[in-house]
CHARMM internal coordinates of N, CA and C (Angstrom, degrees):
IC EDIT
DIST 1 N 1 CA 1.4381
DIST 1 CA 1 C 1.5307
ANGL 1 N 1 CA 1 C 107.91
DIST 1 C 2 N 1.2887
ANGL 1 CA 1 C 2 N 117.16
DIHE 1 N 1 CA 1 C 2 N 136.83
DIST 2 N 2 CA 1.4525
ANGL 1 C 2 N 2 CA 121.16
DIHE 1 CA 1 C 2 N 2 CA 177.48
DIST 2 CA 2 C 1.5158
ANGL 2 N 2 CA 2 C 109.52
DIHE 1 C 2 N 2 CA 2 C -96.93
DIST 2 C 3 N 1.3326
ANGL 2 CA 2 C 3 N 115.25
DIHE 2 N 2 CA 2 C 3 N 133.78
DIST 3 N 3 CA 1.4470
ANGL 2 C 3 N 3 CA 122.28
DIHE 2 CA 2 C 3 N 3 CA 179.22
DIST 3 CA 3 C 1.5137
ANGL 3 N 3 CA 3 C 108.29
DIHE 2 C 3 N 3 CA 3 C -139.28
DIST 3 C 4 N 1.3083
ANGL 3 CA 3 C 4 N 116.62
DIHE 3 N 3 CA 3 C 4 N 135.42
DIST 4 N 4 CA 1.4622
ANGL 3 C 4 N 4 CA 120.19
DIHE 3 CA 3 C 4 N 4 CA 177.13
DIST 4 CA 4 C 1.5256
ANGL 4 N 4 CA 4 C 108.65
DIHE 3 C 4 N 4 CA 4 C -95.67
DIST 4 C 5 N 1.3325
ANGL 4 CA 4 C 5 N 115.70
DIHE 4 N 4 CA 4 C 5 N 123.73
DIST 5 N 5 CA 1.4630
ANGL 4 C 5 N 5 CA 120.47
DIHE 4 CA 4 C 5 N 5 CA 177.28
DIST 5 CA 5 C 1.5191
ANGL 5 N 5 CA 5 C 108.90
DIHE 4 C 5 N 5 CA 5 C -140.72
DIST 5 C 6 N 1.3181
ANGL 5 CA 5 C 6 N 116.40
DIHE 5 N 5 CA 5 C 6 N 155.13
DIST 6 N 6 CA 1.4586
ANGL 5 C 6 N 6 CA 121.79
DIHE 5 CA 5 C 6 N 6 CA 173.69
DIST 6 CA 6 C 1.5207
ANGL 6 N 6 CA 6 C 107.55
DIHE 5 C 6 N 6 CA 6 C -88.46
DIST 6 C 7 N 1.3266
ANGL 6 CA 6 C 7 N 115.51
DIHE 6 N 6 CA 6 C 7 N 130.84
DIST 7 N 7 CA 1.4550
ANGL 6 C 7 N 7 CA 120.44
DIHE 6 CA 6 C 7 N 7 CA -179.93
DIST 7 CA 7 C 1.5200
ANGL 7 N 7 CA 7 C 110.06
DIHE 6 C 7 N 7 CA 7 C -114.31
DIST 7 C 8 N 1.3009
ANGL 7 CA 7 C 8 N 115.68
DIHE 7 N 7 CA 7 C 8 N 146.73
DIST 8 N 8 CA 1.4629
ANGL 7 C 8 N 8 CA 121.99
DIHE 7 CA 7 C 8 N 8 CA 173.30
DIST 8 CA 8 C 1.5274
ANGL 8 N 8 CA 8 C 106.28
DIHE 7 C 8 N 8 CA 8 C -77.40
DIST 8 C 9 N 1.3255
ANGL 8 CA 8 C 9 N 117.54
DIHE 8 N 8 CA 8 C 9 N 109.68
DIST 9 N 9 CA 1.4633
ANGL 8 C 9 N 9 CA 121.96
DIHE 8 CA 8 C 9 N 9 CA -174.73
DIST 9 CA 9 C 1.5268
ANGL 9 N 9 CA 9 C 113.06
DIHE 8 C 9 N 9 CA 9 C -60.26
DIST 9 C 10 N 1.3249
ANGL 9 CA 9 C 10 N 116.83
DIHE 9 N 9 CA 9 C 10 N -38.50
DIST 10 N 10 CA 1.4684
ANGL 9 C 10 N 10 CA 119.87
DIHE 9 CA 9 C 10 N 10 CA 179.37
DIST 10 CA 10 C 1.5332
ANGL 10 N 10 CA 10 C 110.73
DIHE 9 C 10 N 10 CA 10 C -65.97
DIST 10 C 11 N 1.3304
ANGL 10 CA 10 C 11 N 116.78
DIHE 10 N 10 CA 10 C 11 N -44.59
DIST 11 N 11 CA 1.4658
ANGL 10 C 11 N 11 CA 120.24
DIHE 10 CA 10 C 11 N 11 CA 179.51
DIST 11 CA 11 C 1.5289
ANGL 11 N 11 CA 11 C 110.97
DIHE 10 C 11 N 11 CA 11 C -66.71
DIST 11 C 12 N 1.3136
ANGL 11 CA 11 C 12 N 116.88
DIHE 11 N 11 CA 11 C 12 N -37.09
DIST 12 N 12 CA 1.4579
ANGL 11 C 12 N 12 CA 121.08
DIHE 11 CA 11 C 12 N 12 CA 177.78
DIST 12 CA 12 C 1.5266
ANGL 12 N 12 CA 12 C 109.99
DIHE 11 C 12 N 12 CA 12 C -62.67
DIST 12 C 13 N 1.3286
ANGL 12 CA 12 C 13 N 116.71
DIHE 12 N 12 CA 12 C 13 N -43.98
DIST 13 N 13 CA 1.4666
ANGL 12 C 13 N 13 CA 120.68
DIHE 12 CA 12 C 13 N 13 CA 179.51
DIST 13 CA 13 C 1.5236
ANGL 13 N 13 CA 13 C 110.81
DIHE 12 C 13 N 13 CA 13 C -64.83
DIST 13 C 14 N 1.3246
ANGL 13 CA 13 C 14 N 116.83
DIHE 13 N 13 CA 13 C 14 N -41.12
DIST 14 N 14 CA 1.4741
ANGL 13 C 14 N 14 CA 119.85
DIHE 13 CA 13 C 14 N 14 CA 178.76
DIST 14 CA 14 C 1.5215
ANGL 14 N 14 CA 14 C 110.87
DIHE 13 C 14 N 14 CA 14 C -64.93
DIST 14 C 15 N 1.3231
ANGL 14 CA 14 C 15 N 116.50
DIHE 14 N 14 CA 14 C 15 N -42.09
DIST 15 N 15 CA 1.4654
ANGL 14 C 15 N 15 CA 120.46
DIHE 14 CA 14 C 15 N 15 CA 178.80
DIST 15 CA 15 C 1.5208
ANGL 15 N 15 CA 15 C 110.35
DIHE 14 C 15 N 15 CA 15 C -64.19
DIST 15 C 16 N 1.3194
ANGL 15 CA 15 C 16 N 117.24
DIHE 15 N 15 CA 15 C 16 N -40.91
DIST 16 N 16 CA 1.4717
ANGL 15 C 16 N 16 CA 120.89
DIHE 15 CA 15 C 16 N 16 CA 179.70
DIST 16 CA 16 C 1.5220
ANGL 16 N 16 CA 16 C 110.67
DIHE 15 C 16 N 16 CA 16 C -62.02
DIST 16 C 17 N 1.3265
ANGL 16 CA 16 C 17 N 116.86
DIHE 16 N 16 CA 16 C 17 N -42.31
DIST 17 N 17 CA 1.4792
ANGL 16 C 17 N 17 CA 119.77
DIHE 16 CA 16 C 17 N 17 CA 177.73
DIST 17 CA 17 C 1.5186
ANGL 17 N 17 CA 17 C 110.51
DIHE 16 C 17 N 17 CA 17 C -62.51
DIST 17 C 18 N 1.3098
ANGL 17 CA 17 C 18 N 116.68
DIHE 17 N 17 CA 17 C 18 N -44.59
DIST 18 N 18 CA 1.4697
ANGL 17 C 18 N 18 CA 121.49
DIHE 17 CA 17 C 18 N 18 CA -178.05
DIST 18 CA 18 C 1.5279
ANGL 18 N 18 CA 18 C 111.32
DIHE 17 C 18 N 18 CA 18 C -66.61
DIST 18 C 19 N 1.3157
ANGL 18 CA 18 C 19 N 116.87
DIHE 18 N 18 CA 18 C 19 N -39.89
DIST 19 N 19 CA 1.4643
ANGL 18 C 19 N 19 CA 121.74
DIHE 18 CA 18 C 19 N 19 CA -176.21
DIST 19 CA 19 C 1.5259
ANGL 19 N 19 CA 19 C 113.04
DIHE 18 C 19 N 19 CA 19 C -88.45
DIST 19 C 20 N 1.3258
ANGL 19 CA 19 C 20 N 116.95
DIHE 19 N 19 CA 19 C 20 N -13.80
DIST 20 N 20 CA 1.4558
ANGL 19 C 20 N 20 CA 120.21
DIHE 19 CA 19 C 20 N 20 CA -179.44
DIST 20 CA 20 C 1.5227
ANGL 20 N 20 CA 20 C 112.87
DIHE 19 C 20 N 20 CA 20 C 73.77
DIST 20 C 21 N 1.3265
ANGL 20 CA 20 C 21 N 116.43
DIHE 20 N 20 CA 20 C 21 N 29.38
DIST 21 N 21 CA 1.4580
ANGL 20 C 21 N 21 CA 120.72
DIHE 20 CA 20 C 21 N 21 CA -179.63
DIST 21 CA 21 C 1.5252
ANGL 21 N 21 CA 21 C 109.72
DIHE 20 C 21 N 21 CA 21 C -100.48
DIST 21 C 22 N 1.3516
ANGL 21 CA 21 C 22 N 115.54
DIHE 21 N 21 CA 21 C 22 N 161.82
DIST 22 N 22 CA 1.4617
ANGL 21 C 22 N 22 CA 119.83
DIHE 21 CA 21 C 22 N 22 CA -176.81
DIST 22 CA 22 C 1.5249
ANGL 22 N 22 CA 22 C 113.85
DIHE 21 C 22 N 22 CA 22 C -114.10
DIST 22 C 23 N 1.3116
ANGL 22 CA 22 C 23 N 117.17
DIHE 22 N 22 CA 22 C 23 N -29.53
DIST 23 N 23 CA 1.4646
ANGL 22 C 23 N 23 CA 119.21
DIHE 22 CA 22 C 23 N 23 CA -177.21
DIST 23 CA 23 C 1.5249
ANGL 23 N 23 CA 23 C 110.29
DIHE 22 C 23 N 23 CA 23 C -109.69
DIST 23 C 24 N 1.3332
ANGL 23 CA 23 C 24 N 114.89
DIHE 23 N 23 CA 23 C 24 N 159.65
DIST 24 N 24 CA 1.4694
ANGL 23 C 24 N 24 CA 119.49
DIHE 23 CA 23 C 24 N 24 CA 177.41
DIST 24 CA 24 C 1.5231
ANGL 24 N 24 CA 24 C 110.08
DIHE 23 C 24 N 24 CA 24 C -59.71
DIST 24 C 25 N 1.3169
ANGL 24 CA 24 C 25 N 116.01
DIHE 24 N 24 CA 24 C 25 N -44.44
DIST 25 N 25 CA 1.4647
ANGL 24 C 25 N 25 CA 120.69
DIHE 24 CA 24 C 25 N 25 CA -178.54
DIST 25 CA 25 C 1.5266
ANGL 25 N 25 CA 25 C 110.73
DIHE 24 C 25 N 25 CA 25 C -60.31
DIST 25 C 26 N 1.3291
ANGL 25 CA 25 C 26 N 116.97
DIHE 25 N 25 CA 25 C 26 N -47.67
DIST 26 N 26 CA 1.4661
ANGL 25 C 26 N 26 CA 120.22
DIHE 25 CA 25 C 26 N 26 CA 179.64
DIST 26 CA 26 C 1.5261
ANGL 26 N 26 CA 26 C 111.29
DIHE 25 C 26 N 26 CA 26 C -63.03
DIST 26 C 27 N 1.3304
ANGL 26 CA 26 C 27 N 116.17
DIHE 26 N 26 CA 26 C 27 N -39.58
DIST 27 N 27 CA 1.4627
ANGL 26 C 27 N 27 CA 120.12
DIHE 26 CA 26 C 27 N 27 CA -179.55
DIST 27 CA 27 C 1.5190
ANGL 27 N 27 CA 27 C 111.41
DIHE 26 C 27 N 27 CA 27 C -64.87
DIST 27 C 28 N 1.3167
ANGL 27 CA 27 C 28 N 116.61
DIHE 27 N 27 CA 27 C 28 N -47.31
DIST 28 N 28 CA 1.4696
ANGL 27 C 28 N 28 CA 120.06
DIHE 27 CA 27 C 28 N 28 CA -179.82
DIST 28 CA 28 C 1.5246
ANGL 28 N 28 CA 28 C 110.39
DIHE 27 C 28 N 28 CA 28 C -63.56
DIST 28 C 29 N 1.3269
ANGL 28 CA 28 C 29 N 117.62
DIHE 28 N 28 CA 28 C 29 N -44.43
DIST 29 N 29 CA 1.4676
ANGL 28 C 29 N 29 CA 120.05
DIHE 28 CA 28 C 29 N 29 CA -179.56
DIST 29 CA 29 C 1.5274
ANGL 29 N 29 CA 29 C 111.54
DIHE 28 C 29 N 29 CA 29 C -65.48
DIST 29 C 30 N 1.3331
ANGL 29 CA 29 C 30 N 117.21
DIHE 29 N 29 CA 29 C 30 N -39.93
DIST 30 N 30 CA 1.4626
ANGL 29 C 30 N 30 CA 119.94
DIHE 29 CA 29 C 30 N 30 CA 178.32
DIST 30 CA 30 C 1.5254
ANGL 30 N 30 CA 30 C 111.03
DIHE 29 C 30 N 30 CA 30 C -66.24
DIST 30 C 31 N 1.3256
ANGL 30 CA 30 C 31 N 116.84
DIHE 30 N 30 CA 30 C 31 N -39.64
DIST 31 N 31 CA 1.4631
ANGL 30 C 31 N 31 CA 120.34
DIHE 30 CA 30 C 31 N 31 CA 178.68
DIST 31 CA 31 C 1.5277
ANGL 31 N 31 CA 31 C 110.78
DIHE 30 C 31 N 31 CA 31 C -65.36
DIST 31 C 32 N 1.3233
ANGL 31 CA 31 C 32 N 116.65
DIHE 31 N 31 CA 31 C 32 N -41.64
DIST 32 N 32 CA 1.4639
ANGL 31 C 32 N 32 CA 120.22
DIHE 31 CA 31 C 32 N 32 CA 177.56
DIST 32 CA 32 C 1.5267
ANGL 32 N 32 CA 32 C 111.17
DIHE 31 C 32 N 32 CA 32 C -62.20
DIST 32 C 33 N 1.3157
ANGL 32 CA 32 C 33 N 116.73
DIHE 32 N 32 CA 32 C 33 N -43.62
DIST 33 N 33 CA 1.4677
ANGL 32 C 33 N 33 CA 120.52
DIHE 32 CA 32 C 33 N 33 CA 179.14
DIST 33 CA 33 C 1.5234
ANGL 33 N 33 CA 33 C 110.50
DIHE 32 C 33 N 33 CA 33 C -63.77
DIST 33 C 34 N 1.3309
ANGL 33 CA 33 C 34 N 116.91
DIHE 33 N 33 CA 33 C 34 N -41.81
DIST 34 N 34 CA 1.4621
ANGL 33 C 34 N 34 CA 121.31
DIHE 33 CA 33 C 34 N 34 CA -179.55
DIST 34 CA 34 C 1.5329
ANGL 34 N 34 CA 34 C 110.48
DIHE 33 C 34 N 34 CA 34 C -59.77
DIST 34 C 35 N 1.3062
ANGL 34 CA 34 C 35 N 116.65
DIHE 34 N 34 CA 34 C 35 N -45.88
DIST 35 N 35 CA 1.4626
ANGL 34 C 35 N 35 CA 120.63
DIHE 34 CA 34 C 35 N 35 CA -179.27
DIST 35 CA 35 C 1.5247
ANGL 35 N 35 CA 35 C 110.63
DIHE 34 C 35 N 35 CA 35 C -69.64
DIST 35 C 36 N 1.3260
ANGL 35 CA 35 C 36 N 116.91
DIHE 35 N 35 CA 35 C 36 N -42.59
DIST 36 N 36 CA 1.4664
ANGL 35 C 36 N 36 CA 120.59
DIHE 35 CA 35 C 36 N 36 CA -178.49
DIST 36 CA 36 C 1.5272
ANGL 36 N 36 CA 36 C 112.16
DIHE 35 C 36 N 36 CA 36 C -63.71
DIST 36 C 37 N 1.3329
ANGL 36 CA 36 C 37 N 117.23
DIHE 36 N 36 CA 36 C 37 N -30.87
DIST 37 N 37 CA 1.4653
ANGL 36 C 37 N 37 CA 121.14
DIHE 36 CA 36 C 37 N 37 CA -178.02
DIST 37 CA 37 C 1.5283
ANGL 37 N 37 CA 37 C 113.11
DIHE 36 C 37 N 37 CA 37 C -93.17
DIST 37 C 38 N 1.3085
ANGL 37 CA 37 C 38 N 117.19
DIHE 37 N 37 CA 37 C 38 N 1.56
DIST 38 N 38 CA 1.4639
ANGL 37 C 38 N 38 CA 121.80
DIHE 37 CA 37 C 38 N 38 CA -176.72
DIST 38 CA 38 C 1.5218
ANGL 38 N 38 CA 38 C 112.13
DIHE 37 C 38 N 38 CA 38 C -57.40
DIST 38 C 39 N 1.3105
ANGL 38 CA 38 C 39 N 117.52
DIHE 38 N 38 CA 38 C 39 N -46.95
DIST 39 N 39 CA 1.4664
ANGL 38 C 39 N 39 CA 120.69
DIHE 38 CA 38 C 39 N 39 CA -177.96
DIST 39 CA 39 C 1.5236
ANGL 39 N 39 CA 39 C 111.38
DIHE 38 C 39 N 39 CA 39 C -59.45
DIST 39 C 40 N 1.3201
ANGL 39 CA 39 C 40 N 117.05
DIHE 39 N 39 CA 39 C 40 N -37.78
DIST 40 N 40 CA 1.4678
ANGL 39 C 40 N 40 CA 120.57
DIHE 39 CA 39 C 40 N 40 CA 177.98
DIST 40 CA 40 C 1.5294
ANGL 40 N 40 CA 40 C 110.94
DIHE 39 C 40 N 40 CA 40 C -65.94
DIST 40 C 41 N 1.3418
ANGL 40 CA 40 C 41 N 117.06
DIHE 40 N 40 CA 40 C 41 N -41.26
DIST 41 N 41 CA 1.4669
ANGL 40 C 41 N 41 CA 119.84
DIHE 40 CA 40 C 41 N 41 CA 179.21
DIST 41 CA 41 C 1.5260
ANGL 41 N 41 CA 41 C 110.75
DIHE 40 C 41 N 41 CA 41 C -64.56
DIST 41 C 42 N 1.3191
ANGL 41 CA 41 C 42 N 116.77
DIHE 41 N 41 CA 41 C 42 N -42.05
DIST 42 N 42 CA 1.4663
ANGL 41 C 42 N 42 CA 120.73
DIHE 41 CA 41 C 42 N 42 CA 178.94
DIST 42 CA 42 C 1.5294
ANGL 42 N 42 CA 42 C 109.97
DIHE 41 C 42 N 42 CA 42 C -62.94
DIST 42 C 43 N 1.3209
ANGL 42 CA 42 C 43 N 117.06
DIHE 42 N 42 CA 42 C 43 N -44.18
DIST 43 N 43 CA 1.4731
ANGL 42 C 43 N 43 CA 120.78
DIHE 42 CA 42 C 43 N 43 CA 179.26
DIST 43 CA 43 C 1.5288
ANGL 43 N 43 CA 43 C 110.50
DIHE 42 C 43 N 43 CA 43 C -61.98
DIST 43 C 44 N 1.3327
ANGL 43 CA 43 C 44 N 117.48
DIHE 43 N 43 CA 43 C 44 N -40.59
DIST 44 N 44 CA 1.4660
ANGL 43 C 44 N 44 CA 120.81
DIHE 43 CA 43 C 44 N 44 CA 178.58
DIST 44 CA 44 C 1.5231
ANGL 44 N 44 CA 44 C 111.27
DIHE 43 C 44 N 44 CA 44 C -63.12
DIST 44 C 45 N 1.3178
ANGL 44 CA 44 C 45 N 116.55
DIHE 44 N 44 CA 44 C 45 N -41.63
DIST 45 N 45 CA 1.4723
ANGL 44 C 45 N 45 CA 120.35
DIHE 44 CA 44 C 45 N 45 CA 179.86
DIST 45 CA 45 C 1.5271
ANGL 45 N 45 CA 45 C 110.09
DIHE 44 C 45 N 45 CA 45 C -65.11
DIST 45 C 46 N 1.3150
ANGL 45 CA 45 C 46 N 116.80
DIHE 45 N 45 CA 45 C 46 N -44.96
DIST 46 N 46 CA 1.4611
ANGL 45 C 46 N 46 CA 120.16
DIHE 45 CA 45 C 46 N 46 CA -178.64
DIST 46 CA 46 C 1.5187
ANGL 46 N 46 CA 46 C 112.86
DIHE 45 C 46 N 46 CA 46 C -68.52
DIST 46 C 47 N 1.3260
ANGL 46 CA 46 C 47 N 117.51
DIHE 46 N 46 CA 46 C 47 N -25.82
DIST 47 N 47 CA 1.4616
ANGL 46 C 47 N 47 CA 121.54
DIHE 46 CA 46 C 47 N 47 CA -179.78
DIST 47 CA 47 C 1.5214
ANGL 47 N 47 CA 47 C 112.51
DIHE 46 C 47 N 47 CA 47 C -88.55
DIST 47 C 48 N 1.3148
ANGL 47 CA 47 C 48 N 117.56
DIHE 47 N 47 CA 47 C 48 N -10.95
DIST 48 N 48 CA 1.4649
ANGL 47 C 48 N 48 CA 120.87
DIHE 47 CA 47 C 48 N 48 CA -177.22
DIST 48 CA 48 C 1.5239
ANGL 48 N 48 CA 48 C 110.13
DIHE 47 C 48 N 48 CA 48 C -61.02
DIST 48 C 49 N 1.3197
ANGL 48 CA 48 C 49 N 115.72
DIHE 48 N 48 CA 48 C 49 N 138.02
DIST 49 N 49 CA 1.4681
ANGL 48 C 49 N 49 CA 121.80
DIHE 48 CA 48 C 49 N 49 CA -175.77
DIST 49 CA 49 C 1.5238
ANGL 49 N 49 CA 49 C 112.84
DIHE 48 C 49 N 49 CA 49 C -57.72
DIST 49 C 50 N 1.3128
ANGL 49 CA 49 C 50 N 116.58
DIHE 49 N 49 CA 49 C 50 N -41.20
DIST 50 N 50 CA 1.4687
ANGL 49 C 50 N 50 CA 120.25
DIHE 49 CA 49 C 50 N 50 CA -176.09
DIST 50 CA 50 C 1.5248
ANGL 50 N 50 CA 50 C 110.25
DIHE 49 C 50 N 50 CA 50 C -116.29
DIST 50 C 51 N 1.3068
ANGL 50 CA 50 C 51 N 116.82
DIHE 50 N 50 CA 50 C 51 N 45.35
DIST 51 N 51 CA 1.4601
ANGL 50 C 51 N 51 CA 120.76
DIHE 50 CA 50 C 51 N 51 CA -173.72
DIST 51 CA 51 C 1.5225
ANGL 51 N 51 CA 51 C 113.41
DIHE 50 C 51 N 51 CA 51 C -62.79
DIST 51 C 52 N 1.2991
ANGL 51 CA 51 C 52 N 117.61
DIHE 51 N 51 CA 51 C 52 N -25.25
DIST 52 N 52 CA 1.4542
ANGL 51 C 52 N 52 CA 119.96
DIHE 51 CA 51 C 52 N 52 CA -178.79
DIST 52 CA 52 C 1.5251
ANGL 52 N 52 CA 52 C 112.04
DIHE 51 C 52 N 52 CA 52 C -112.04
DIST 52 C 53 N 1.3253
ANGL 52 CA 52 C 53 N 116.78
DIHE 52 N 52 CA 52 C 53 N 27.30
DIST 53 N 53 CA 1.4548
ANGL 52 C 53 N 53 CA 120.12
DIHE 52 CA 52 C 53 N 53 CA 177.50
DIST 53 CA 53 C 1.5198
ANGL 53 N 53 CA 53 C 111.68
DIHE 52 C 53 N 53 CA 53 C 110.45
DIST 53 C 54 N 1.2822
ANGL 53 CA 53 C 54 N 115.35
DIHE 53 N 53 CA 53 C 54 N -155.77
DIST 54 N 54 CA 1.4530
ANGL 53 C 54 N 54 CA 123.06
DIHE 53 CA 53 C 54 N 54 CA -176.50
DIST 54 CA 54 C 1.5289
ANGL 54 N 54 CA 54 C 111.22
DIHE 53 C 54 N 54 CA 54 C -67.32
DIST 54 C 55 N 1.3433
ANGL 54 CA 54 C 55 N 116.66
DIHE 54 N 54 CA 54 C 55 N 147.75
DIST 55 N 55 CA 1.4707
ANGL 54 C 55 N 55 CA 118.51
DIHE 54 CA 54 C 55 N 55 CA 175.30
DIST 55 CA 55 C 1.5268
ANGL 55 N 55 CA 55 C 111.62
DIHE 54 C 55 N 55 CA 55 C -62.76
DIST 55 C 56 N 1.3306
ANGL 55 CA 55 C 56 N 117.20
DIHE 55 N 55 CA 55 C 56 N -18.82
DIST 56 N 56 CA 1.4648
ANGL 55 C 56 N 56 CA 120.69
DIHE 55 CA 55 C 56 N 56 CA 178.08
DIST 56 CA 56 C 1.5293
ANGL 56 N 56 CA 56 C 111.82
DIHE 55 C 56 N 56 CA 56 C -60.77
DIST 56 C 57 N 1.3242
ANGL 56 CA 56 C 57 N 117.05
DIHE 56 N 56 CA 56 C 57 N -26.07
DIST 57 N 57 CA 1.4601
ANGL 56 C 57 N 57 CA 119.87
DIHE 56 CA 56 C 57 N 57 CA -179.77
DIST 57 CA 57 C 1.5267
ANGL 57 N 57 CA 57 C 111.55
DIHE 56 C 57 N 57 CA 57 C -63.81
DIST 57 C 58 N 1.3119
ANGL 57 CA 57 C 58 N 117.54
DIHE 57 N 57 CA 57 C 58 N -23.43
DIST 58 N 58 CA 1.4593
ANGL 57 C 58 N 58 CA 121.49
DIHE 57 CA 57 C 58 N 58 CA 179.90
DIST 58 CA 58 C 1.5278
ANGL 58 N 58 CA 58 C 112.09
DIHE 57 C 58 N 58 CA 58 C -96.61
DIST 58 C 59 N 1.3375
ANGL 58 CA 58 C 59 N 117.08
DIHE 58 N 58 CA 58 C 59 N 0.61
DIST 59 N 59 CA 1.4645
ANGL 58 C 59 N 59 CA 121.57
DIHE 58 CA 58 C 59 N 59 CA -177.99
DIST 59 CA 59 C 1.5203
ANGL 59 N 59 CA 59 C 109.00
DIHE 58 C 59 N 59 CA 59 C -95.55
DIST 59 C 60 N 1.3512
ANGL 59 CA 59 C 60 N 117.81
DIHE 59 N 59 CA 59 C 60 N 109.28
DIST 60 N 60 CA 1.4736
ANGL 59 C 60 N 60 CA 120.62
DIHE 59 CA 59 C 60 N 60 CA -177.54
DIST 60 CA 60 C 1.5255
ANGL 60 N 60 CA 60 C 113.79
DIHE 59 C 60 N 60 CA 60 C -57.88
DIST 60 C 61 N 1.3422
ANGL 60 CA 60 C 61 N 116.78
DIHE 60 N 60 CA 60 C 61 N -35.50
DIST 61 N 61 CA 1.4586
ANGL 60 C 61 N 61 CA 120.31
DIHE 60 CA 60 C 61 N 61 CA -179.59
DIST 61 CA 61 C 1.5358
ANGL 61 N 61 CA 61 C 111.19
DIHE 60 C 61 N 61 CA 61 C -65.87
DIST 61 C 62 N 1.2925
ANGL 61 CA 61 C 62 N 116.34
DIHE 61 N 61 CA 61 C 62 N -44.49
DIST 62 N 62 CA 1.4655
ANGL 61 C 62 N 62 CA 121.13
DIHE 61 CA 61 C 62 N 62 CA 178.45
DIST 62 CA 62 C 1.5296
ANGL 62 N 62 CA 62 C 109.56
DIHE 61 C 62 N 62 CA 62 C -65.42
DIST 62 C 63 N 1.3083
ANGL 62 CA 62 C 63 N 115.59
DIHE 62 N 62 CA 62 C 63 N -44.91
DIST 63 N 63 CA 1.4596
ANGL 62 C 63 N 63 CA 119.84
DIHE 62 CA 62 C 63 N 63 CA -176.76
DIST 63 CA 63 C 1.5292
ANGL 63 N 63 CA 63 C 112.67
DIHE 62 C 63 N 63 CA 63 C -69.87
DIST 63 C 64 N 1.3316
ANGL 63 CA 63 C 64 N 117.43
DIHE 63 N 63 CA 63 C 64 N -24.00
DIST 64 N 64 CA 1.4689
ANGL 63 C 64 N 64 CA 120.59
DIHE 63 CA 63 C 64 N 64 CA 178.20
DIST 64 CA 64 C 1.5201
ANGL 64 N 64 CA 64 C 110.73
DIHE 63 C 64 N 64 CA 64 C -63.17
DIST 64 C 65 N 1.3299
ANGL 64 CA 64 C 65 N 115.81
DIHE 64 N 64 CA 64 C 65 N -30.39
DIST 65 N 65 CA 1.4610
ANGL 64 C 65 N 65 CA 119.54
DIHE 64 CA 64 C 65 N 65 CA 179.29
DIST 65 CA 65 C 1.5160
ANGL 65 N 65 CA 65 C 113.47
DIHE 64 C 65 N 65 CA 65 C -91.65
DIST 65 C 66 N 1.3122
ANGL 65 CA 65 C 66 N 116.89
DIHE 65 N 65 CA 65 C 66 N 3.42
DIST 66 N 66 CA 1.4654
ANGL 65 C 66 N 66 CA 120.14
DIHE 65 CA 65 C 66 N 66 CA -178.34
DIST 66 CA 66 C 1.5191
ANGL 66 N 66 CA 66 C 109.94
DIHE 65 C 66 N 66 CA 66 C -72.39
DIST 66 C 67 N 1.2900
ANGL 66 CA 66 C 67 N 115.02
DIHE 66 N 66 CA 66 C 67 N 144.16
DIST 67 N 67 CA 1.4577
ANGL 66 C 67 N 67 CA 120.99
DIHE 66 CA 66 C 67 N 67 CA 177.78
DIST 67 CA 67 C 1.5267
ANGL 67 N 67 CA 67 C 109.54
DIHE 66 C 67 N 67 CA 67 C -72.22
DIST 67 C 68 N 1.2604
ANGL 67 CA 67 C 68 N 117.11
DIHE 67 N 67 CA 67 C 68 N 136.51
DIST 68 N 68 CA 1.4779
ANGL 67 C 68 N 68 CA 121.29
DIHE 67 CA 67 C 68 N 68 CA -178.22
DIST 68 CA 68 C 1.4928
ANGL 68 N 68 CA 68 C 110.76
DIHE 67 C 68 N 68 CA 68 C -107.27
END
COOR INIT
IC SEED 1 N 1 CA 1 C
IC BUILD
């Protein structure tokens, strides 16, 4: 679908550098995909088995010997 919108040229250039895109169309589409998939990435991080480091952090016996 074609849509005419005004874009902030500086923000577009910054997004293109960050996303590694070359055209306005690719940059806008990549940015839209990045935002649309954000919730999935957050859910994956929160569901990860060792999201907060080593499983030892949850082991009271291991942590009892940790230096404070």
